[in-house]
C-alpha positions in Angstrom: 0.3 -0.2 0.1 1.4 3.3 -0.8 1.2 5.9 2.0 1.8 9.1 -0.2 -2.0 10.2 0.3 -1.5 9.0 3.8 -2.4 11.8 6.4 -3.0 10.0 9.8 -0.4 11.0 12.6 0.6 14.2 10.5 -2.8 16.6 10.5 -2.9 18.8 13.2 -5.9 21.1 14.4 -5.3 25.0 13.2 -5.2 27.0 16.8 -6.5 30.3 15.3 -9.9 27.9 14.3 -10.1 26.7 17.6 -12.9 29.0 20.2 -13.2 28.6 22.9 -16.9 28.8 24.7 -16.5 32.2 26.5 -15.4 33.3 22.3 -18.9 31.4 21.0 -21.4 33.2 23.4 -20.2 36.6 23.2 -20.5 36.3 19.5 -24.4 34.7 19.4 -25.2 37.2 22.2 -23.5 39.7 19.7 -25.8 38.6 16.3 -29.0 38.1 18.4 -28.0 41.7 19.5 -27.4 43.0 15.7 -30.3 41.2 14.7 -33.2 42.4 16.5 -31.7 46.2 16.1 -32.0 45.8 12.5 -35.1 43.3 11.9 -37.6 46.4 11.6 -35.8 48.1 8.5 -33.7 45.0 7.3 -35.7 42.1 7.3 -32.6 39.7 5.1 -29.9 41.4 7.2 -32.1 39.9 10.3 -32.9 36.3 8.6 -29.4 35.9 8.0 -28.0 37.2 11.4 -31.2 35.0 13.4 -29.6 32.2 11.3 -26.1 32.7 11.9 -26.7 32.9 15.5 -28.5 29.5 15.3 -25.9 27.9 14.0 -23.3 29.2 16.5 -25.8 28.6 19.1 -25.9 24.7 17.5 -22.1 24.8 17.8 -22.1 26.1 22.0 -24.6 23.4 22.5 -22.1 20.6 20.9 -19.1 21.8 22.7 -20.8 21.8 26.3 -22.1 18.6 25.2 -18.7 17.3 24.8 -17.2 18.9 27.2 -13.1 17.7 27.5 -14.4 16.5 31.5 -16.2 14.1 29.9 -13.8 11.5 27.9 -13.2 8.3 28.9 -9.2 6.6 29.3 -9.9 5.2 26.1 -9.9 8.1 23.9 
């Protein structure tokens, strides 16, 4: 087997893309506040901001669900 395309053990997480929970919660509150502020003037922008906030909220819930303290020694 040719290991030319094998990336096992060579791929590392990108630290610039990893955010902590507090930053995500801050982003979520900013999106919700901005969406609420522009709701009467620009409905499409408000919908987009609410959608982005929903995606961030789902990411927050996933991070809370799989916190690092719950992992077994098998990992």
